C-alpha positions as a LaTeX table, in Angstrom:
\begin{tabular}{lrrr}
\hline
Residue & $x$ (\AA) & $y$ (\AA) & $z$ (\AA) \\
\hline
Met1 & 129.56 & 130.47 & 104.39 \\
Ala2 & 126.90 & 129.90 & 101.75 \\
Gly3 & 129.50 & 128.43 & 99.49 \\
Lys4 & 130.63 & 126.02 & 102.17 \\
Leu5 & 127.10 & 124.99 & 102.91 \\
Phe6 & 126.47 & 124.26 & 99.22 \\
Ile7 & 129.69 & 122.17 & 98.99 \\
Ala8 & 128.56 & 120.22 & 102.05 \\
Ala9 & 125.12 & 119.67 & 100.67 \\
Ala10 & 126.59 & 118.45 & 97.38 \\
Gly11 & 128.78 & 116.01 & 99.29 \\
Leu12 & 125.72 & 114.60 & 101.16 \\
Leu13 & 123.87 & 114.23 & 97.83 \\
Leu14 & 126.66 & 112.18 & 96.29 \\
Ala15 & 127.03 & 110.13 & 99.46 \\
Ser16 & 123.25 & 109.43 & 99.46 \\
Ala17 & 123.33 & 108.47 & 95.75 \\
Ala18 & 126.17 & 106.08 & 96.38 \\
Ala19 & 124.36 & 104.42 & 99.30 \\
Met20 & 121.29 & 103.69 & 97.07 \\
Ser21 & 123.32 & 102.54 & 94.06 \\
Gln22 & 123.71 & 98.98 & 92.96 \\
Glu23 & 126.59 & 97.01 & 91.56 \\
Leu24 & 125.84 & 96.35 & 87.91 \\
Thr25 & 127.47 & 94.81 & 84.91 \\
Ile26 & 126.06 & 95.66 & 81.39 \\
Thr27 & 127.21 & 93.34 & 78.58 \\
Asn28 & 126.64 & 93.06 & 74.89 \\
Ala29 & 125.77 & 96.73 & 74.51 \\
Arg30 & 126.40 & 99.18 & 71.79 \\
Ile31 & 128.03 & 102.06 & 73.77 \\
Val32 & 128.01 & 105.73 & 72.71 \\
Val33 & 130.95 & 106.79 & 74.81 \\
Arg34 & 131.21 & 110.56 & 74.10 \\
Asp35 & 130.72 & 112.96 & 71.29 \\
Gly36 & 129.29 & 110.14 & 69.08 \\
Thr37 & 132.25 & 107.79 & 69.58 \\
Val38 & 130.76 & 104.31 & 69.58 \\
Ile39 & 131.89 & 100.90 & 70.77 \\
Gly40 & 130.04 & 98.39 & 68.60 \\
Lys41 & 129.74 & 95.64 & 71.26 \\
Gly42 & 130.99 & 96.38 & 74.75 \\
Ser43 & 130.44 & 96.34 & 78.48 \\
Leu44 & 130.19 & 98.62 & 81.44 \\
Val45 & 130.82 & 97.92 & 85.06 \\
Ile46 & 129.25 & 100.07 & 87.77 \\
Arg47 & 130.17 & 100.23 & 91.51 \\
Ala48 & 129.20 & 102.70 & 94.21 \\
Gly49 & 127.23 & 104.84 & 91.76 \\
Lys50 & 130.10 & 105.34 & 89.39 \\
Ile51 & 131.40 & 103.74 & 86.18 \\
Val52 & 134.55 & 101.77 & 86.87 \\
Ala53 & 135.04 & 100.16 & 83.50 \\
Val54 & 134.07 & 100.70 & 79.88 \\
Ala55 & 135.45 & 98.23 & 77.36 \\
Ala56 & 134.97 & 96.60 & 74.04 \\
Gly57 & 133.92 & 93.02 & 74.37 \\
Ala58 & 133.28 & 91.24 & 77.69 \\
Pro59 & 134.36 & 92.86 & 80.93 \\
Ala60 & 137.61 & 91.79 & 82.71 \\
Thr61 & 135.64 & 91.40 & 85.89 \\
Lys62 & 131.95 & 91.60 & 86.69 \\
Ala63 & 130.09 & 93.28 & 89.54 \\
Gly64 & 126.61 & 92.57 & 91.00 \\
Lys65 & 123.64 & 92.10 & 88.66 \\
Val66 & 124.47 & 91.33 & 85.04 \\
Ile67 & 122.27 & 92.96 & 82.34 \\
Asp68 & 122.41 & 91.54 & 78.89 \\
Ala69 & 121.85 & 94.53 & 76.65 \\
Lys70 & 121.86 & 92.70 & 73.32 \\
Gly71 & 120.25 & 94.83 & 70.67 \\
Met72 & 120.34 & 97.87 & 72.86 \\
Thr73 & 122.52 & 101.02 & 72.99 \\
Ala74 & 123.93 & 102.59 & 76.20 \\
Met75 & 123.97 & 106.41 & 76.13 \\
Ala76 & 124.66 & 108.92 & 78.88 \\
Gly77 & 121.48 & 109.81 & 80.71 \\
Phe78 & 119.73 & 112.69 & 79.02 \\
Ile79 & 120.06 & 116.25 & 80.55 \\
Asp80 & 117.55 & 119.16 & 80.39 \\
Ala81 & 119.06 & 122.39 & 81.72 \\
His82 & 115.83 & 124.34 & 81.43 \\
Arg83 & 112.60 & 122.50 & 82.43 \\
His84 & 109.60 & 124.28 & 83.84 \\
Ile85 & 108.58 & 122.06 & 86.69 \\
Asn86 & 105.31 & 121.77 & 88.52 \\
Ala87 & 106.95 & 121.27 & 91.85 \\
Arg88 & 103.59 & 121.24 & 93.70 \\
Glu89 & 102.31 & 118.11 & 92.04 \\
Pro90 & 105.52 & 116.47 & 90.82 \\
Lys91 & 105.16 & 112.72 & 91.12 \\
Thr92 & 103.84 & 111.98 & 87.56 \\
Glu93 & 106.07 & 114.56 & 85.97 \\
Met94 & 109.20 & 113.18 & 87.65 \\
Gln95 & 108.37 & 109.66 & 86.58 \\
Arg96 & 107.72 & 110.75 & 83.02 \\
Leu97 & 111.07 & 112.56 & 82.97 \\
Leu98 & 112.76 & 109.32 & 83.94 \\
Asp99 & 110.70 & 107.38 & 81.42 \\
Ala100 & 112.01 & 109.73 & 78.71 \\
Gly101 & 115.64 & 109.02 & 79.78 \\
Phe102 & 116.32 & 112.25 & 81.70 \\
Thr103 & 118.60 & 111.71 & 84.68 \\
Thr104 & 119.55 & 115.43 & 85.46 \\
Val105 & 117.23 & 118.42 & 85.28 \\
Leu106 & 117.94 & 122.08 & 86.03 \\
Ser107 & 114.61 & 123.78 & 86.73 \\
Gly108 & 113.55 & 126.63 & 84.49 \\
Gly109 & 112.23 & 129.14 & 86.98 \\
Gly110 & 109.39 & 129.08 & 89.44 \\
Ala111 & 109.54 & 129.69 & 93.17 \\
Pro112 & 112.77 & 128.04 & 94.44 \\
Glu113 & 111.34 & 126.76 & 97.81 \\
Pro114 & 109.16 & 123.92 & 96.43 \\
Leu115 & 111.97 & 122.96 & 94.15 \\
Val116 & 114.39 & 122.65 & 96.99 \\
Gln117 & 111.81 & 120.50 & 98.74 \\
Leu118 & 111.39 & 118.39 & 95.60 \\
Arg119 & 115.14 & 117.80 & 95.41 \\
Ala120 & 115.06 & 116.62 & 99.02 \\
Asp121 & 112.09 & 114.31 & 98.41 \\
Ile122 & 113.91 & 112.69 & 95.52 \\
Asp123 & 117.14 & 112.35 & 97.35 \\
Lys124 & 115.33 & 110.64 & 100.24 \\
Gly125 & 113.48 & 108.31 & 97.91 \\
Val126 & 110.02 & 109.77 & 98.69 \\
Ile127 & 109.61 & 110.47 & 95.01 \\
Asn128 & 111.09 & 108.64 & 92.05 \\
Gly129 & 112.78 & 111.21 & 89.90 \\
Pro130 & 115.84 & 112.56 & 88.12 \\
Arg131 & 118.61 & 114.48 & 89.77 \\
Ile132 & 116.97 & 117.94 & 90.31 \\
Ile133 & 118.98 & 121.17 & 90.36 \\
Pro134 & 116.73 & 124.05 & 91.64 \\
Ser135 & 117.03 & 127.55 & 90.27 \\
Gly136 & 115.42 & 130.89 & 91.26 \\
Gly137 & 112.37 & 132.28 & 89.66 \\
Thr138 & 111.95 & 134.54 & 86.64 \\
Phe139 & 113.48 & 137.96 & 87.36 \\
Pro140 & 112.59 & 140.92 & 85.10 \\
Leu141 & 115.65 & 143.22 & 85.28 \\
Gly142 & 113.56 & 146.19 & 84.17 \\
Arg143 & 111.54 & 146.10 & 87.39 \\
Ala144 & 114.58 & 145.73 & 89.66 \\
Thr145 & 117.27 & 147.78 & 91.28 \\
Glu146 & 120.85 & 147.01 & 92.08 \\
Glu147 & 119.95 & 146.48 & 95.70 \\
Thr148 & 117.05 & 144.21 & 95.00 \\
Gly149 & 119.10 & 142.26 & 92.50 \\
Arg150 & 121.90 & 141.71 & 94.96 \\
Ala151 & 119.37 & 140.68 & 97.60 \\
Glu152 & 117.91 & 138.04 & 95.30 \\
Ile153 & 121.34 & 136.49 & 94.65 \\
Arg154 & 121.99 & 136.31 & 98.47 \\
Arg155 & 118.59 & 134.82 & 99.05 \\
Leu156 & 119.24 & 132.04 & 96.60 \\
Ala157 & 122.68 & 131.35 & 98.03 \\
Gln158 & 121.24 & 131.02 & 101.57 \\
Met159 & 118.76 & 128.35 & 100.32 \\
Gly160 & 121.56 & 126.42 & 98.61 \\
Val161 & 120.29 & 127.29 & 95.17 \\
Lys162 & 123.14 & 127.40 & 92.66 \\
Tyr163 & 121.52 & 129.22 & 89.81 \\
Thr164 & 119.26 & 132.18 & 89.30 \\
Gly165 & 116.19 & 131.84 & 87.19 \\
Glu166 & 115.94 & 133.76 & 83.95 \\
Leu167 & 117.09 & 137.32 & 84.28 \\
Ile168 & 115.00 & 138.89 & 81.47 \\
Leu169 & 116.53 & 141.46 & 79.15 \\
Thr170 & 114.19 & 143.41 & 76.85 \\
Pro171 & 114.57 & 141.79 & 73.40 \\
Val172 & 113.33 & 144.56 & 71.14 \\
Pro173 & 114.72 & 147.13 & 70.66 \\
Gly174 & 117.12 & 145.83 & 73.31 \\
Pro175 & 118.11 & 146.07 & 77.01 \\
Thr176 & 117.87 & 149.40 & 78.75 \\
Glu177 & 120.89 & 150.83 & 80.65 \\
Gln178 & 118.97 & 150.18 & 83.88 \\
Glu179 & 118.59 & 146.53 & 83.11 \\
Leu180 & 122.33 & 146.29 & 82.34 \\
Leu181 & 123.14 & 148.07 & 85.65 \\
Val182 & 121.13 & 145.62 & 87.67 \\
Leu183 & 122.63 & 142.71 & 85.65 \\
Arg184 & 126.20 & 143.82 & 86.46 \\
Ala185 & 125.30 & 144.11 & 90.10 \\
Met186 & 123.83 & 140.53 & 90.17 \\
Leu187 & 126.86 & 139.15 & 88.29 \\
Asp188 & 129.17 & 140.64 & 90.83 \\
Glu189 & 127.15 & 139.37 & 93.81 \\
Gly190 & 126.91 & 135.96 & 92.15 \\
Ser191 & 130.62 & 135.71 & 91.81 \\
Lys192 & 130.97 & 136.34 & 95.56 \\
Val193 & 128.53 & 133.73 & 96.81 \\
Gly194 & 128.72 & 131.04 & 94.09 \\
Val195 & 125.38 & 131.62 & 92.29 \\
Gly196 & 125.41 & 131.25 & 88.43 \\
Val197 & 123.58 & 134.06 & 86.62 \\
Gln198 & 121.32 & 132.89 & 83.85 \\
Val199 & 120.12 & 135.41 & 81.32 \\
His200 & 117.03 & 135.24 & 79.09 \\
Ala201 & 118.16 & 136.85 & 75.84 \\
Thr202 & 115.93 & 136.04 & 72.89 \\
Ser203 & 117.19 & 138.70 & 70.36 \\
Thr204 & 120.69 & 139.38 & 69.01 \\
Ser205 & 120.65 & 142.84 & 70.72 \\
Ala206 & 119.95 & 141.19 & 74.10 \\
Met207 & 122.46 & 138.46 & 73.52 \\
Asp208 & 125.23 & 140.93 & 72.43 \\
Ala209 & 124.65 & 143.09 & 75.49 \\
Ala210 & 124.60 & 140.15 & 77.87 \\
Val211 & 127.90 & 138.81 & 76.54 \\
Ala212 & 129.50 & 142.32 & 76.52 \\
Asn213 & 128.63 & 142.66 & 80.24 \\
Gly214 & 130.17 & 139.34 & 81.26 \\
Val215 & 127.33 & 136.93 & 81.19 \\
Lys216 & 128.49 & 133.24 & 80.84 \\
Leu217 & 125.06 & 131.46 & 80.94 \\
Leu218 & 122.53 & 132.25 & 78.22 \\
Val219 & 119.19 & 130.40 & 78.52 \\
His220 & 117.93 & 130.77 & 75.03 \\
Ile221 & 119.05 & 131.00 & 71.36 \\
Pro222 & 117.87 & 134.33 & 69.86 \\
Asn223 & 114.63 & 133.68 & 68.06 \\
Lys224 & 113.65 & 137.15 & 66.98 \\
Asn225 & 116.26 & 137.83 & 64.21 \\
Trp226 & 119.37 & 136.39 & 62.64 \\
Ile227 & 122.76 & 136.00 & 64.32 \\
Thr228 & 125.64 & 137.09 & 62.20 \\
Lys229 & 128.88 & 135.10 & 61.96 \\
Glu230 & 130.71 & 137.91 & 63.67 \\
Glu231 & 128.23 & 137.92 & 66.60 \\
Ala232 & 128.55 & 134.17 & 66.96 \\
Gln233 & 132.35 & 134.46 & 67.08 \\
Ala234 & 132.06 & 137.07 & 69.84 \\
Val235 & 129.94 & 134.76 & 71.87 \\
Ala236 & 132.50 & 131.99 & 71.42 \\
Ala237 & 135.40 & 134.26 & 72.40 \\
Ser238 & 133.51 & 135.23 & 75.58 \\
Lys239 & 133.30 & 131.49 & 76.62 \\
Ala240 & 129.56 & 131.95 & 77.33 \\
Arg241 & 127.39 & 128.76 & 77.27 \\
Val242 & 124.05 & 128.82 & 75.50 \\
Leu243 & 121.00 & 126.57 & 75.98 \\
Met244 & 119.01 & 125.62 & 72.92 \\
Ala245 & 115.25 & 125.39 & 72.87 \\
Met246 & 115.30 & 124.90 & 69.13 \\
Ala247 & 111.74 & 123.74 & 68.86 \\
Phe248 & 110.34 & 126.85 & 70.57 \\
Gly249 & 108.77 & 128.24 & 67.40 \\
Ser250 & 107.88 & 124.94 & 65.64 \\
Pro251 & 104.25 & 123.84 & 65.65 \\
Val252 & 103.17 & 120.97 & 67.98 \\
Phe253 & 100.75 & 118.26 & 66.82 \\
Gly254 & 98.97 & 115.53 & 68.67 \\
Val255 & 99.97 & 116.61 & 72.22 \\
Phe256 & 97.08 & 118.90 & 73.30 \\
Ala257 & 94.43 & 117.59 & 70.89 \\
Asp258 & 94.26 & 115.01 & 68.05 \\
Asp259 & 92.70 & 117.39 & 65.51 \\
Asn260 & 95.76 & 117.84 & 63.36 \\
Lys261 & 95.87 & 121.62 & 64.10 \\
Pro262 & 99.21 & 123.26 & 64.78 \\
Arg263 & 99.71 & 124.56 & 68.33 \\
Phe264 & 102.29 & 126.35 & 70.36 \\
Arg265 & 103.94 & 124.42 & 73.15 \\
Asp266 & 101.33 & 125.71 & 75.65 \\
Gly267 & 98.41 & 124.56 & 73.55 \\
Lys268 & 97.45 & 127.91 & 72.12 \\
Pro269 & 97.06 & 128.23 & 68.28 \\
Trp270 & 100.25 & 128.38 & 66.22 \\
Pro271 & 101.74 & 130.78 & 65.21 \\
Asp272 & 99.67 & 133.52 & 66.80 \\
Gly273 & 100.14 & 131.93 & 70.26 \\
Ile274 & 103.89 & 132.12 & 70.23 \\
Ile275 & 105.12 & 134.15 & 73.25 \\
Asp276 & 106.44 & 137.46 & 72.22 \\
Gly277 & 106.06 & 136.33 & 68.60 \\
Val278 & 107.49 & 138.25 & 65.66 \\
Gly279 & 104.69 & 137.07 & 63.39 \\
Gly280 & 104.24 & 134.14 & 61.03 \\
Gly281 & 106.19 & 131.57 & 63.06 \\
Lys282 & 109.54 & 132.98 & 61.95 \\
Glu283 & 110.97 & 131.89 & 65.26 \\
Ala284 & 111.22 & 128.35 & 64.06 \\
Gly285 & 113.65 & 129.29 & 61.34 \\
Tyr286 & 115.64 & 131.77 & 63.47 \\
Ser287 & 116.10 & 129.14 & 66.18 \\
Met288 & 117.32 & 126.46 & 63.88 \\
Val289 & 119.71 & 128.49 & 61.83 \\
Asn290 & 121.00 & 130.53 & 64.75 \\
Ser291 & 121.72 & 127.34 & 66.67 \\
Arg292 & 123.90 & 126.03 & 63.89 \\
Thr293 & 125.60 & 129.35 & 63.44 \\
Leu294 & 126.60 & 129.48 & 67.11 \\
Phe295 & 127.67 & 125.82 & 67.10 \\
Asp296 & 129.87 & 126.22 & 64.08 \\
Ala297 & 131.54 & 129.23 & 65.63 \\
Gly298 & 132.58 & 127.02 & 68.52 \\
Val299 & 129.96 & 128.07 & 71.11 \\
Val300 & 129.06 & 125.33 & 73.65 \\
Ile301 & 125.43 & 124.74 & 72.89 \\
Gly302 & 123.47 & 122.69 & 75.46 \\
Asn303 & 119.92 & 121.33 & 75.82 \\
Gly304 & 117.27 & 123.47 & 77.56 \\
Met305 & 113.95 & 122.47 & 76.06 \\
Asp306 & 111.92 & 125.10 & 77.97 \\
Thr307 & 108.76 & 122.93 & 77.97 \\
Thr308 & 106.04 & 122.14 & 80.43 \\
Tyr309 & 104.15 & 119.29 & 78.77 \\
Asp310 & 104.72 & 115.54 & 78.78 \\
Pro311 & 108.54 & 114.91 & 78.78 \\
Pro312 & 108.63 & 112.09 & 76.09 \\
Ala313 & 106.41 & 114.19 & 73.79 \\
Gly314 & 108.54 & 117.22 & 74.49 \\
Leu315 & 111.74 & 115.37 & 73.72 \\
Ala316 & 110.35 & 114.02 & 70.37 \\
His317 & 109.34 & 117.55 & 69.39 \\
Glu318 & 112.77 & 118.96 & 70.18 \\
Leu319 & 114.72 & 116.20 & 68.46 \\
Arg320 & 112.73 & 116.57 & 65.33 \\
Ser321 & 113.95 & 120.18 & 65.10 \\
Trp322 & 117.51 & 119.30 & 65.95 \\
Asn323 & 117.49 & 116.71 & 63.21 \\
Val324 & 117.08 & 119.48 & 60.61 \\
Val325 & 120.46 & 121.14 & 61.22 \\
Phe326 & 122.51 & 118.75 & 63.37 \\
Ser327 & 124.04 & 115.30 & 62.70 \\
His328 & 123.39 & 112.57 & 65.26 \\
Gln329 & 126.93 & 112.88 & 66.43 \\
Asp330 & 126.36 & 116.65 & 67.00 \\
Met331 & 123.16 & 115.76 & 68.88 \\
Val332 & 124.95 & 113.49 & 71.21 \\
Arg333 & 127.36 & 116.29 & 71.97 \\
Val334 & 124.65 & 118.82 & 72.64 \\
Met335 & 122.57 & 116.55 & 74.89 \\
Gly336 & 125.56 & 115.13 & 76.82 \\
Pro337 & 128.88 & 116.83 & 77.36 \\
Asn338 & 127.77 & 120.29 & 76.27 \\
Thr339 & 124.82 & 120.43 & 78.64 \\
Ala340 & 126.95 & 118.98 & 81.47 \\
Asp341 & 129.45 & 121.70 & 80.75 \\
Tyr342 & 126.65 & 124.31 & 81.05 \\
Leu343 & 125.93 & 122.99 & 84.54 \\
Gly344 & 129.56 & 122.87 & 85.53 \\
Met345 & 129.27 & 119.11 & 85.80 \\
Ala346 & 131.34 & 117.96 & 82.89 \\
Asp347 & 133.68 & 115.92 & 85.17 \\
Gln348 & 130.56 & 114.04 & 86.58 \\
Ile349 & 127.95 & 113.40 & 83.92 \\
Gly350 & 127.23 & 113.70 & 80.15 \\
Thr351 & 129.39 & 110.90 & 78.91 \\
Leu352 & 130.04 & 107.22 & 79.67 \\
Glu353 & 133.56 & 107.26 & 81.00 \\
Val354 & 135.48 & 105.71 & 83.87 \\
Gly355 & 135.12 & 107.81 & 87.04 \\
Lys356 & 131.79 & 109.49 & 86.10 \\
Leu357 & 128.48 & 109.01 & 87.73 \\
Ala358 & 126.58 & 105.98 & 86.35 \\
Asp359 & 123.81 & 107.92 & 84.69 \\
Leu360 & 122.76 & 106.15 & 81.53 \\
Val361 & 119.94 & 105.04 & 79.40 \\
Leu362 & 119.63 & 101.79 & 77.47 \\
Leu363 & 117.82 & 102.40 & 74.20 \\
Glu364 & 116.19 & 99.90 & 71.87 \\
Gly365 & 118.05 & 100.18 & 68.53 \\
Asn366 & 120.83 & 102.56 & 67.43 \\
Pro367 & 120.50 & 106.23 & 68.19 \\
Met368 & 123.10 & 106.99 & 65.53 \\
Asp369 & 120.65 & 105.67 & 62.88 \\
Gly370 & 117.93 & 108.12 & 63.70 \\
Tyr371 & 116.70 & 110.39 & 66.47 \\
Trp372 & 113.55 & 108.21 & 66.80 \\
Asn373 & 115.69 & 105.63 & 68.48 \\
Trp374 & 116.39 & 108.16 & 71.24 \\
Leu375 & 112.69 & 107.79 & 72.03 \\
Lys376 & 112.82 & 104.08 & 72.98 \\
Pro377 & 114.34 & 103.76 & 76.45 \\
Arg378 & 114.24 & 100.26 & 77.90 \\
Met379 & 116.12 & 100.95 & 81.07 \\
Val380 & 117.28 & 104.06 & 82.87 \\
Ile381 & 120.06 & 104.08 & 85.53 \\
Leu382 & 120.65 & 107.00 & 87.81 \\
Gly383 & 123.78 & 107.08 & 89.96 \\
Gly384 & 124.12 & 103.31 & 89.62 \\
Lys385 & 120.44 & 102.66 & 90.55 \\
Val386 & 117.92 & 101.18 & 88.03 \\
Val387 & 115.07 & 103.69 & 88.24 \\
Val388 & 113.21 & 102.55 & 85.01 \\
Asp389 & 113.05 & 98.99 & 83.72 \\
Ala390 & 110.60 & 98.78 & 80.89 \\
Asn391 & 111.25 & 95.06 & 80.44 \\
Lys392 & 110.22 & 94.44 & 84.02 \\
Ala393 & 107.14 & 96.59 & 83.71 \\
Arg394 & 106.10 & 94.59 & 80.64 \\
\hline
\end{tabular}
């Protein structure tokens, strides 16, 4: 029954989005189609919230309002699959997410009830915001039993919540047998009622144990120690998807204070303020190299920035770290199709292709020239509706 209710709710959501959408034609745009494939000068046509044409040159037929995107680049709307949302005071945060180019966001924990309400408010147009996918709250497996774990899964399903929050495995020295017992019970229950189980595994021992026990959704790249090539290959063979918060251990400047002092992403001094730190800020190196090791082994690495502060600033911080070990083509793949894959929405979002939802951002300049051009959104379109127009605001 819960699965049928979720499918019905999803159908209503898409119907609502189509009702609010516009007919649009975008011309003279540089178009990043998928995985870094670029049309130098092309056009997109949008009807009923979906992309109906992508072509080089002028469109064969036009629809609705025509947007001349000369000098701009069209990319798929950005996706964050792990954002800690303040669902009780969301208006400014939701607008800032749109301003940064985010069109789909999976919440990163917190009580699910206000997140479900936030989703409803956005769908009704009460709040201007991205597509919100609620998740459950943080769930320490070490303090749970099989029964309480199964009950949590059923509770989320009854609310129409598709994902658990972070199920936390002890990173060092590694998960206990009790934690793994509860994890297996929750995976079993999740498979019955259609709730995806997301696991917080920040060490290789936790990652290895999660994968060995059938976990398919890992919220974090291990940042406590190095991943071996063999461990990365095992993750790839398991078909597990992994979210990357690569900038977790890197210092933040100019966000919490303009005193040129390094801070952790919650404003505390870096590196001593790093949550569960291993000392000296080593997490920054582990996150970067481990991300590339998994990526090269064929693991689907998606974007889950795991931040709470201003979305444009958080995106800039994250992309700077990506730029150390990934090409711009790789970055497009991570942000778009890979993160859509993690969400089970690869057939709907993440790339600019015919038949997909019209979620896109028009950027000033060429994002393939430098990540800094990802930070210059001029227009954001969500499900065929223009939700940010910097030109109009100016």
